[in-house]
Structures are given as structure tokens and as C-alpha cells.
C-alpha positions in Angstrom: 85.6 40.5 123.9 81.8 40.9 123.5 80.2 41.9 120.5 78.5 45.4 120.7 74.7 45.5 120.5 73.2 46.3 117.3 71.0 49.2 117.3 68.1 50.0 114.7 68.0 46.7 112.9 66.0 46.1 109.8 63.9 43.6 111.4 61.5 44.2 114.2 61.1 41.0 116.6 57.7 40.0 118.0 56.9 37.4 121.2 59.2 34.6 121.3 62.0 36.5 119.1 60.7 35.6 115.8 60.9 38.4 113.1 57.8 40.7 112.4 57.1 42.0 109.1 55.4 45.4 109.3 52.8 46.1 106.6 52.8 49.7 105.5 48.9 49.8 105.6 47.8 47.5 107.9 44.4 48.0 110.0 46.5 49.7 112.9 49.7 51.1 111.2 47.6 52.6 108.1 45.2 54.3 110.2 48.1 55.7 112.6 50.0 56.7 109.3 46.8 58.6 108.1 46.1 60.3 111.4 49.8 61.7 111.5 49.1 63.2 108.1 45.9 64.5 109.2 47.0 66.2 112.2 47.9 69.2 109.8 44.1 69.8 109.0 42.8 69.1 112.5 42.9 72.9 113.1 41.8 75.3 110.2 43.6 78.0 111.9 47.0 76.2 111.2 46.5 77.4 107.5 47.0 81.0 108.7 49.4 80.9 111.5 52.0 83.7 111.8 55.2 83.0 110.5 57.9 83.6 107.9 56.5 83.9 104.4 56.6 80.7 102.5 56.3 79.8 98.8 52.4 79.6 98.3 52.8 77.4 95.2 54.8 74.7 96.8 52.6 74.8 100.0 49.6 74.3 97.4 51.2 71.6 95.9 52.1 69.8 99.1 48.5 70.3 100.2 47.0 68.7 96.9 49.8 66.0 97.3 48.2 65.0 100.7 44.7 65.3 99.7 45.4 63.0 96.7 46.9 60.4 99.1 43.8 60.8 101.5 41.4 60.3 98.4 43.0 57.1 97.9 43.1 56.0 101.4 39.3 56.2 101.4 39.2 53.1 99.2 41.5 51.2 101.8 40.6 47.8 103.4 41.0 49.2 106.9 37.7 50.8 108.2 39.8 53.0 110.7 41.9 54.3 107.6 38.9 55.2 105.5 37.4 56.9 108.4 40.5 58.7 109.1 40.9 59.8 105.4 37.3 61.0 105.4 37.7 63.3 108.6 40.9 64.7 107.0 39.3 65.7 103.8 36.5 67.3 105.8 39.0 69.3 107.8 40.5 70.5 104.5 37.3 71.0 102.4 35.9 73.2 105.5 39.2 75.2 105.7 40.1 75.9 102.1 38.5 76.7 98.9 39.6 73.7 96.6 37.2 74.2 93.6 39.7 73.3 90.8 41.4 70.5 92.7 37.7 68.9 93.5 36.6 69.5 89.9 39.1 67.3 88.5 38.2 64.6 91.0 34.6 65.0 91.7 33.6 61.6 90.3 36.3 59.7 92.3 35.2 61.5 95.5 31.6 60.7 94.8 32.2 57.2 94.1 34.2 56.9 97.4 31.4 58.7 99.4 28.7 56.4 97.9 30.8 53.1 98.9 31.4 54.4 102.3 27.8 55.1 103.1 26.7 51.8 101.5 29.3 49.5 103.0 30.6 51.2 106.0 29.6 51.2 109.5 28.1 54.1 111.8 31.0 56.2 112.1 32.4 55.9 108.5 28.7 56.6 107.3 28.7 59.7 109.4 32.0 61.0 108.4 31.2 60.2 104.6 27.7 62.0 104.8 29.6 65.0 106.2 32.2 65.1 103.5 29.2 65.0 100.9 27.9 68.2 102.4 31.2 69.9 102.2 31.6 68.5 98.5 28.7 70.1 97.5 29.3 73.3 99.4 32.6 73.6 97.5 31.1 72.9 94.3 28.1 75.3 94.8 25.0 75.2 92.6 25.7 73.9 89.1 25.6 70.8 86.6 28.3 69.0 88.4 26.8 69.5 91.9 23.4 68.2 90.4 25.4 64.8 89.3 26.9 64.6 92.6 23.3 64.7 94.4 21.6 62.4 91.6 24.2 59.8 92.7 24.1 60.1 96.3 20.5 61.3 96.6 18.8 57.8 96.4 21.6 56.3 98.7 20.9 58.9 101.6 17.4 58.5 101.2 17.6 54.8 101.7 19.8 55.3 104.8 17.5 57.8 106.4 14.6 55.6 105.9 15.9 52.2 107.0 15.0 51.4 110.5 17.7 48.8 110.7 20.7 51.4 110.3 22.3 53.2 113.2 20.5 56.3 114.4 23.9 58.3 114.1 24.0 57.4 110.6 20.4 58.1 109.8 20.7 61.4 111.5 23.8 62.4 109.5 22.3 61.3 106.2 19.1 63.2 107.0 21.1 66.4 107.4 23.3 65.8 104.4 20.1 65.2 102.5 18.6 68.6 103.3 21.8 70.7 102.8 22.5 68.9 99.3 19.0 69.6 98.2 19.1 73.0 99.2 22.5 73.6 97.3 21.9 71.9 94.1 17.9 71.3 93.5 16.3 73.4 90.9 13.8 70.5 90.1 10.9 71.4 92.2 9.6 67.9 92.1 13.0 66.7 93.8 12.6 69.4 96.2 9.1 68.2 97.1 10.2 64.7 97.3 13.2 65.2 99.6 10.7 67.2 102.0 8.4 64.4 101.9 11.0 61.9 103.1 12.1 64.0 105.8 8.5 64.8 106.9 7.8 61.1 107.3 10.7 60.8 109.7 10.0 63.8 112.2 6.3 63.5 111.8 6.7 60.0 113.7 7.6 62.5 116.7 3.8 63.7 116.6 2.6 60.2 117.0 4.5 59.0 120.1 2.7 58.0 123.1 2.3 60.6 125.5 2.2 60.5 129.5 1.2 63.4 131.8 4.1 65.2 131.4 3.9 65.5 127.6 6.0 63.8 124.9 7.8 61.0 125.9 11.6 60.8 124.9 12.7 58.0 122.7 16.3 57.1 121.2 15.0 58.5 117.7 14.6 61.8 119.0 18.2 63.0 117.7 16.8 61.5 114.3 13.8 63.4 114.4 15.5 66.7 115.4 17.7 66.7 112.3 14.9 65.7 110.0 13.0 68.7 111.4 15.7 71.1 111.0 16.7 69.8 107.5 13.0 70.0 106.4 12.9 73.8 107.8 15.8 74.5 105.8 14.2 73.4 102.6 11.0 74.9 103.5 13.0 78.3 103.1 13.2 78.0 99.3 9.7 76.8 98.6 7.3 78.6 96.7 4.8 80.4 98.6 1.9 78.2 97.6 3.5 75.1 99.0 4.6 77.2 102.2 1.0 77.7 102.9 0.4 74.1 102.7 3.1 73.4 105.0 2.2 75.9 107.4 -1.6 74.7 107.5 -0.2 71.1 108.1 2.2 71.6 110.7 1.6 74.8 112.7 -0.9 73.1 114.9 1.1 70.0 115.6 4.4 71.6 116.1 3.4 73.0 119.7 3.2 69.5 121.1 6.9 68.8 120.6 7.6 71.7 123.0 6.9 69.4 125.7 9.5 66.8 124.7 12.0 65.9 127.4 14.9 66.6 125.1 16.2 70.0 125.0 17.2 70.0 121.4 13.8 69.0 120.3 12.3 71.7 122.2 14.5 74.4 120.8 14.3 73.0 117.1 10.5 72.8 117.5 10.6 76.7 119.0 12.7 77.9 116.2 10.8 76.1 113.5 7.4 77.7 115.0 9.0 81.3 114.8 10.2 80.5 111.3 6.6 79.4 110.4 5.0 82.6 111.9 7.5 84.7 110.1 6.9 83.0 106.6 3.1 83.0 107.2 3.0 86.8 108.1 5.0 87.4 105.1 2.4 85.5 103.0 -0.7 87.3 104.5 -0.2 90.2 106.8 -3.4 89.4 108.4 -2.4 86.1 109.5 -4.4 84.7 112.4 -3.6 82.0 114.7 -6.6 80.6 116.7 -4.6 79.0 119.4 -2.2 82.0 120.0 -3.0 82.5 124.0 -2.2 78.7 124.6 0.8 78.8 122.3 2.4 81.9 123.9 1.7 80.5 127.5 3.7 77.5 126.6 6.6 79.8 125.0 6.6 81.9 128.2 6.9 78.9 130.7 9.9 77.6 128.4 11.3 81.1 128.4 11.3 81.5 132.3 11.9 77.7 133.0 13.3 77.3 136.5 12.8 73.5 137.0 15.3 72.3 139.4 15.7 68.6 137.9 17.2 70.4 134.6 21.1 71.3 134.4 21.7 75.3 134.7 23.5 75.3 131.1 20.3 73.6 129.5 18.0 76.2 131.3 20.1 79.0 130.3 20.2 77.9 126.9 16.5 77.4 126.4 15.4 80.5 128.2 17.6 82.5 125.9 16.0 80.8 122.7 12.6 80.8 123.7 12.7 84.8 124.8 13.5 85.2 121.2 10.9 82.9 119.9 8.2 84.3 122.2 9.0 87.8 120.7 8.9 86.6 117.1 5.4 84.9 117.9 4.0 87.8 120.1 5.7 91.0 118.7 6.9 90.1 115.2 10.4 91.2 116.3 14.0 89.6 115.7 16.9 90.3 117.6 19.4 91.2 114.9 22.8 89.7 115.1 26.0 90.7 113.4 28.7 88.4 112.0 32.3 89.7 111.3 34.3 87.9 108.7 37.5 89.8 107.3 36.7 93.5 106.7 33.1 92.7 106.1 29.8 92.4 108.0 26.8 90.8 107.7 23.5 91.3 109.6 21.2 88.3 110.4 17.6 90.2 110.9 15.3 87.4 110.3 14.6 83.7 111.3 15.1 82.4 107.7 18.6 84.0 107.6 19.3 82.7 111.0 18.1 79.0 110.0 20.3 79.0 107.0 23.4 80.4 108.6 23.0 78.1 111.7 22.9 75.2 109.3 26.0 75.9 107.3 28.0 77.0 110.6 27.3 73.6 111.9 29.0 71.8 108.9 31.6 74.5 108.0 32.5 74.9 112.0 35.5 77.3 112.3 35.8 77.6 108.5 32.6 79.5 108.2 34.1 82.7 108.2 36.8 81.9 105.7 33.7 80.5 103.3 31.8 83.7 103.8 34.8 85.7 102.7 35.6 83.2 99.6 32.9 80.9 98.7 30.7 82.1 95.7 27.8 79.9 96.8 27.7 81.2 100.2 28.0 84.8 99.4 25.2 84.4 96.9 23.0 82.8 99.7 23.4 85.5 101.9 23.5 88.4 99.4 26.9 89.6 99.9 27.8 90.1 96.3 31.3 89.1 94.9 34.4 88.5 97.1 36.3 91.3 98.0 39.8 91.3 96.7 42.4 92.6 98.9 45.9 93.1 98.0 48.7 91.8 100.0 49.9 95.0 101.5 46.3 95.7 102.7 46.2 92.3 104.3 49.3 92.6 105.9 48.3 96.2 107.4 45.0 94.3 108.7 46.8 91.5 110.2 47.6 91.9 113.9 50.8 90.1 115.1 50.8 87.5 117.7 52.6 89.6 120.3 50.1 92.5 119.8 47.2 89.6 120.3 48.9 88.6 123.6 49.1 92.0 124.9 45.3 93.0 124.1 44.1 89.6 125.6 46.4 90.2 128.5 45.1 93.7 129.2 41.2 92.8 128.6 41.9 90.0 131.1 43.2 92.2 133.9 40.5 94.6 133.2 37.7 91.9 133.5 39.2 90.5 136.6 39.4 93.9 138.3 35.7 94.7 137.4 34.6 91.5 138.6 36.5 91.6 141.5 35.0 94.9 142.4 31.6 93.4 142.3 32.2 90.2 144.2 34.2 92.2 146.9 31.9 91.8 150.0 33.9 94.7 151.7 32.5 97.0 149.1 29.3 97.6 151.0 30.5 97.7 154.5 30.8 101.5 154.7 27.1 102.0 154.2 26.5 100.8 157.7 28.4 103.0 159.6 
């Protein structure tokens, strides 16, 4: 009688039938294990999904247990594992306020980030720089954040200025350097030093060879864009006498970047120009720019650009941005935007505020609204006052069920389809000819 086949044996066999021992945290398996844990943080909405009530204390303990595991994995031998752990921590930090948890482990996190930036490859360095930004956002402006920046600042500057490092890593470190300095620096000398470091990067865009079409595109453009935006963010917190110096230095050079082949560079240069004009007029109500006619002509051309060799999406985005920039330069006007988060509203009514909001939205992603509600540092930056405390009953009445959201979205979709169909129906105009 044949023996039954065994299933689910303790040993796995590789090629040739030889037994293979599977290491729990090998290069492949460790990263897979990490990613399976990471999936819970891939979408910030997963923290707030509708469902039965759960024990918040147990959920918090489970979250902290996972985060401890991710912190340990940032020291793993496998580069894939370290990067996956960094990305998981980024997702968690952008989705939740974890001040007390981080406070107890800030030195460990700082050491891990420093090691990953120094010794990691491009993707790992980018992930570590992003985590450093979120670490400072969580900690806010205080002594602890200053200690973090004292450790990471020199490392970030070294990567930014290192011509042998990858462009992506230098770009991420330039953004991180600007944001961390914005959050923690009370030392004016450190602020100026960081701005000078970023200036030395994006000013190279002024010096590039020109052809008949304007500024030629290079692989360093993405780095120049990030350095310019980070420098602009720091300019918003400079003393007025320093602002005047920077305006005199850059206002006549920035318009040359409007001819760059790269869309992001054109937009970054345009928004920086609008912000410089806003700051210049705040310091001097009678501010006069000599080449105003030439500049407005350039801006108007970009606001009405119809070049066929450019993608429609790019043209649409460019025209939208430069219409606002042109209004700011010509008419001193800014189109006010409203941001909703929970029961609160915030109005963005100037270029300085817009630059700051766009920067933090870029690093927080979909967690921006949550942080605007709960993060003391961001609320201070945007002058929102202390967080609004709502009891559980009020939150429950404000919360819309998933079924109600579905009904609302379905009704809105039908109404939109009907309105569009009416506009697109060619038979709608037939009656006019009889």
C-alpha cells in the first residue's frame, strides 16, 4: 500500500531536492516581511476607516509595537529592508501625531537616519531624508529638534554639495535641509549658512550656457528646482534687511530661468518672482522694478502659451500658474484659496503663505489635513491657534457614513453626466435652423 504524501513539511527543498534553510530576515524575505507590515501604513485613510468601534489603547499599543519593529529594521544588513522600514515610518509619521513615542526614541531615529544618508544608495538616502523632514515636523520647534538638526544638518549639506552623489539624493537632501532649518533654526547664522549652501546650488542655473531658445536643460535641473524652492521657503523667515539684499541679488537674474525647457523650473522661478515682488512691496510701498515691461511680457507669453510641442497637461498647468504670477506682479493681487480640514477653514491669501503650505503639503501628502488639525507646530506657522477639541459625540454627528457618501457621490456623478451630455449633444442646436 503506497504511503500518503506529506503536506506542509518542516523543510523546504530547493533545486535537486536538497533542503533549504530560510533565514527570517534575508535580503529577499526580510524585505517581503517588512512590506507585509508596511501595507497597513500605505494609506493614511486606513487609520480612519468606518467600522466597528475598537479599543483605542490596544490599537495604539499595536501601532507602537510595529513602529518599534520598523526602527529596528532601519539597521538591517539588507538595503531593501532598511528602505522599506524607512518608507513605513514615513507613512506612519505623516498620518499620526506620535510626539511622545518619538520623544523617547529620537536619538535612535536620528542615528538611523544619519547612517542611512551616509552609507545608503540613492533610494535609501531619499527615504531617510524624507523621514528626517517628518521627524522635525513631529517634534516641532524646540531643543530636541535643534539637536536633531545639529546632527543631520552637516550630513545633509555634504550630500547636497557632493557632485558625485546621485541627483535624486541631492535633491531630497536639499528639500530636507530647507524644511528642517525652517522648523528648528533660531540661530540667524545657521539660517544664513543654509541659505548660502542652497544658493550655491541653484545659482548654477544662471550660469549655464544659453542657446537661441533660452536656458538649456540639464540633468541637474531637478536639483536646482528643489534648492530654489527650499531657499525661497527660508527667505520667508529672514529679517527684512536680509530680504532686501536677496531681492537685489536675485530679482534681475531669476527672469532668465523663465526660458528653461523644464516646466517645473519655469513654475518655480515664476512663483519665486511673485513672492519676491510681494516681499519687496511690503518693505517698500514705492518699490520700482526697472525691467517691468520686459518681465510682464515674458509672464504674459507663458500665461497664454500655445506651443504645440508641449503637452496639453503641461500647458494647462503653466497657464494657470502664470496667470496668477502675472496678476501678482502687475496688479499686486493674489487669488485667495480656502483649505478645509475637519470643522475648520484656513484662507491662503498671499504668496508667502502659499509657498509654506505647498512645501508642507508636499512632504505630508494626504496627512496634511490631519496635521493642520492636530500638529501644534503647523498650527503656529499658519496662526490657527490651539487645536480645536471636539468630544466623541460631536465627531460622531459630523461623520458621514460610507453608505451616505456613496449615495452623495452617485447623485453628483449622475447630475454631472447629465449636464455634460446636454452640452455635448449635437442635436441640441438642430432646432435653431428651422
